[in-house]
N, C-alpha and C positions, 0 to 999 in steps of 0.2 A: 298191439304190435310194439315191440321194444326196439328203439333206435340204437344201433351200435355206434357209440361215440367215436371209436377209432376210425371206423369207415367214414363217418361224417367228417372227421378231420381231413382224411385223405381226399375226399371228394371236394371239400371246401378249398384246400390248398391248390388242387389241380384246376378247379374252376376259376379261382381268383388269378392264378398265373396266366391262364388262357385269356381271360377277359382283359388283363393288363396288357398283354401283347397285342390283342385285338385293337384296343383303344389307341395304343401307340402307333399301330399300323395304319389306322384310319387317319390319325394326325399326320403321318408322313405323306399321305396322299393329299392332305389339305393343311399345309403349314400355317395358314391363317387362323385355324381353330386351335389356339394354344391350350385351351381348357382340356381338350382330349388328351394331350400329353400329360398334364397334371393328374387327370383322373386315372390314366393308365399307370402312372408312377404310384398313385395311391393304392391301386389294386396289387401291384407287385410288392410294395412294402407291407400291405395288409396280409398278403399270402405268406410272407416271411414271418410275420407276427403269429399267424395261426400255426405255422410249422413249429415255432418255438413253444407255443402254448401246448401243442399236442405232444411235445417231447418231454413234458414235465415228468419227473421221476427218473428219467435217464440222463438228464443234464441238470446243472445246478439251478437253484431257485433264482439266482441272479439273472440267468438267461431266460428261464421259463416264466418268471413272474415280472421282475423289474423291467428287463429289456423288452420282453415280448409285448407287454402292455404299453410301454413307451412307444414302440414302433406302431402299435395299433392306433395310438393317438396322433402320431405323425401322419399316418394315412388319413385320419379324419381331417387333420389340418390341410393336407394336400387337396382333399375333396372340396373343402370349403374354398380354398384359394382358386380351384378350378371353376367353381360356381361364380366367383367374383370376376374372373377373367372372361368367362362366357358372356357376361353382360357388360363388358368393357370397364370393369373396375379394377383397381390395382391390387396387388398382393400386399398383405400386412404381415411381414415376417414374424414379428413378436407375437401378435395375436394368433398366428397360425400354429405356434408351438406352445401356447399357453397351457393346453391340456397336458402336454408332455412335461412341462415344467412343474405343474401341480402334482403329477404322479410321482416324478422323481423326488420332489421335495417330501411328499408324504412317505415315500419308501425309506426315508432316513429316520423315521420315527419307529422304534421297535414295537410299540403297542399296535400301530397300524399294520405292520407286517405280520404280527401274530394273530390278527383278526381277519378271517376270510370274509366275514360280513362287511367289515369296513372297506375292504378292497372291492368287493362287488358293488357296494353302494357308490363309492367314488368313481369307479370305472363306468357305471351306469349313468351317473350324472354327466360325466365328460362326454361320453358317446351321444347321449340324448341332446346335450347342449350343442355339440357340433352339428348334429343332424338337423336340429331346428334352425340353426343359422343358415345352413345350406338351403333349407326350404324357404327361409326368409329372402335369401338372395334371389332365388328363382321368382318369388312372389313380387319382388321389387321390379323385375323386368317384365311384368305381366302385360304392359302396353304393347309389347311385340307379339304379333298374332301367330304364336307357335302352339299348335294343338297339343303337343307332347309336354308342354310346360306344366299343365295342370295335373296330369297323371304323376309327373315327377314330384310335385308338391304333396300330393296325396300319399304316395309311397313313402316319402321322407317323413311325413307327419305320423303315419302308422308305425314306422320303424322307431321313431323317437318315443312314441307312446308305449310300445311294447318293451323298450329298454327301461323306461321309467317304471314299468311294472316289476322289474327285477328288485327294486328297492323294497316294496312291501313283502315280496316273496322271500327276500333275504332276511327280513326282520321276523317274519312269521314262521319260517322253516330254517332256523339258524343252523348253519353248518359248523359253527364254532364248537369244538368239543364233541362233535358227532362222529360216529364210526363210519358214516356214509361219506365217501369222497365226493369231490365236486363233480367228477366225471360220471359218477353213478346216480346223480340226482336227475330225476325225470325232467324237471323244468329246465335244467341246463341243456339237455338234448333238444328240447323244443325251441329254446332260444337260439341254439346253434343252427337248427334247421331254418328258422325264420331268417336268420342273418344270411344264410346261403341264398335263400330265395330273394331276399332284398338285394344282395350283391348282383344277382343275375338281372333282376328287374331294373335296377338303377342303370346298369351298363347298357341295356337295350334301349332304355328311354333316352339317355343322353346322346347315344348315337342317332336315334330318331330325331332328337332336337337339332343336332348338328346338320343332319340331312335336310330338315325342314328349313333351317336358316339359309342353307345354300340355295335351295329352291326359291325361297322368298327373295333372296338377293338377286337372282337372275330374273325373277318375275318383275321385281321393282325396276331393275335396269332396263327391262324391255318396255316399261311404261314411262320412263323419265328421260327427258332430253339431256344428254350428257353435258352439253355446253352450258345451258342455262339453269339446269336443276329443276325445271318445272315439268309438268306432264307433257308428253309428246302427242303427236296427232292421234295415235291409236287410243291412248289413255283419255284424251280430251273427248273424243267421240263416244267412247264407252260411258263416260260420266254424263255427257249431254243426253244420250239415249235413255239413261236411267231417269233423268229428270223429266224427260218427255213422257214417260210412262204415266198414264192417268192414275195408277195405283201408288205412285210415288208419294212419299210424305212431305216432299218439298213444297214450300209455300208458293203460290202463284200470284201474280203473273211471272213469266219467264222471258228474259231478255238475252240476246246474244250480241256481243260487240266484236267486230273484226278490226284488228290493227295491222297496219302495214307501214314499215319504216320508209320514210321518203328518201329517194335517190340513194338507196343503200349500196347499189352496185358501184356508184361513183365513189362512195366512201371507201369501199374495199379497194378499188383501183388506185385511188389517190393516196390513201394512208396505209394500205396493207391489211391483210386478213387478221392480224393480231388486234389492230384497232377495231376492225369490223366485229370480231368476236366480243371485244370489250363492250362495244355499243349494244350488242344483242343481250349481253348479261345485264347491262344497266337497265335496259327496258324491262326485262323479266323481273328485276329487283324492284323497280319503281311501280310496276303494275301490281305485283304481289303486295307491296306496302300500302297501296291506295285502294285496293279492293277489300271487301268485307271478308271475315274469316270463312264464311260458307261458300264464297264464290270460287270458281275454278278458272284458272288462266292456263292456256296451253300453247305450245309452239307448233303450228301446223306445218311449218317447213320454211327454210330460208329466212326471210325477214318478216314473215306473216305469222301473227298471233291471233288468238281468239279467247274470249272470256264468256262464260255462261253465268248469269245471275238470276236467282230465284227470289220471288216475293219482293219485287221492286217496281216502282213506277218508272216510266220512261224519263221523267224529269230528273229523278235521282240517278238513273243509269247514265244519263247525259252528263250530269255533274261529275260522276266518278270518272268517266272517260276523259273529261276535260282536266281533272286533277292529274290523271296519268300523263296526258299530253304535256301539260305544263311542267310536271316534275321531271319527266324524261328530257324535255327540251333544255331545262336548266342544267341537269346533270351531265348531258352529253354535248353541251355547248363547246367545252374545251377539254381535251384529254391529252395527257403527256405534253402540256404546253403547246398543243396544236389546236387551232380553231376548227373543230369538226362541224359544229352547227347541225347535228343530227336532229331530225324532227319526226313526228309520226302522224299519220292520218287514221281516222277511225270511222266505221259505219255501224249503226245500231239498228236492230230489228226486234220487234215484239212478237211473241208467239200468238197466233190467232186460232180460233176454234177450228177452222177448216184445215189447219196444218197438222198432219199426223206424223210427219217425219222431219228430220233435221235439214234435209236438202233445200226445201223451199225457204225455210227460215234463214239459212246461211246465204241463199241466193239473194234475198232481199237485203241482208246486211252487206253483202258484197256490192250490190247496186249502190247503196248509200256510201260505201267506201269509194266507189268510182266517182261519185259526185264530189266527195271531199277532195279527191285527187284533181278533178277537173276544175274545181273552184280555187286552186292555188296551193293545195296541200297544207299540212300543219293545222288541221281543223277536224272537227267531229260533225258528222251528219247523221240524221235519222232517216230511215227508209221512208220513201214517199207515202206508202200506204199507212204508215204509223204517225205521220206528222200531226194529223188532226188531234191525236190523242196525247201528244207529247206533254202538254201542260194542263191536261184535264185530270181531276181527281180520279183515283182508281175506283172502279165500280165493284159492287158486291159480286164475288165470283170472278174467276180468272179467265174463263172462256168467253171473251168478248170479241166482237167484230168491230172494226173501225166504222164510225159514222161520219157522214159529211158534215163538217162544221166550218164552213166558210173558209176565211183566210187563216193561215197559221199565225198565231199570236207572237211567235218569236221571229223577229226580222233577220236574225243571223243565219237562218236556214235558207239556203238558196234553192230555187226551183229546180226540179230534176229535168235533164234533157229528155226529148221525146223518146229516144231509144235507150232504155235502161239496161240493155244487155251489155255486160262488160266485154270489151273487145278482147280477142285472144292475145294481142300485144297491148297490155294495159299501160296507163300512164303511171310511172313510178317516180 
């Protein structure tokens, strides 16, 4: 089957124009995604370039060769700039037009203009170079979990490779001095068809990437507390349930720490909600700084926070909770030249073999928190059931039950009240 080059030009011009308008339209609906506008502009400029290239013979060589290819390389630069903007990097104006500058400079050399092989080789190098740097920009942002990013990299890599193949083809099937025109060469039609398919695939993929990013943004927002920037209640419970799963790869044992800011309502009433919000942010910051990288801290609501720690002994968890308590108390002692004196109380509980869900674990941590409140606040307490294990070495295996070991060796832990159920109106 012989491909009609003129038809291919018409289809390519039409498709690139439609895709450019589509991308700009999607950008108008989401002005925050500026990359789409740049990519849309690249398609429109590229379509104009193809139109000038297809008009060769009916217009001057200046328009159909010099300017047409210069516009094509401008489109490549716009595509690269869009890739940089997509991942939050700035535009580099000079580098964006370097391919155009190279082409325009080469066109001033008579020997270059007289050799079709030279023009094909240089244009192939420029297009392949731009395509590879676009693929590199997408690869640099691979930490963002976008499924469409990898197909984009593969499509770009394949396109760059195929354009590089034009160089040995130009050298082995030289058109210089040949009676066969560029448009009549079979490999040109194949390259033109591949370029059309690439243009369609790239547009579809980048729209998919933009859609994925929007969905990821909303999903992330639904899992992050907007005030403190840490996981919210839903996100914290999802992560905790994952770690409770016996099939989880997280190291055991597992500890939960509940934190509650002392007399927080009084701080809000006396100093205002702006100071209260500042206090909450300080606590989230200090907790995040003092926990280990793999630990999770979340805001359960109001002034109540929780942390889940895997592969840790109770004594270490107690020390971390103390670090957080001290760091927060120091940072929140005075704000805006006002003596705030904010403090925090904490309750700690260790996962036991008999516990298969989060509720009983949190209930025991909550009981320990109540003890801390009852004993004067600004302190850390361990759940009564776990105190005997508090300063004992961790046993082999994480599914252990507490054993009666006489008196607790740490004198700072107060005995629990007989009724450990936290009252509906707690002590704050």
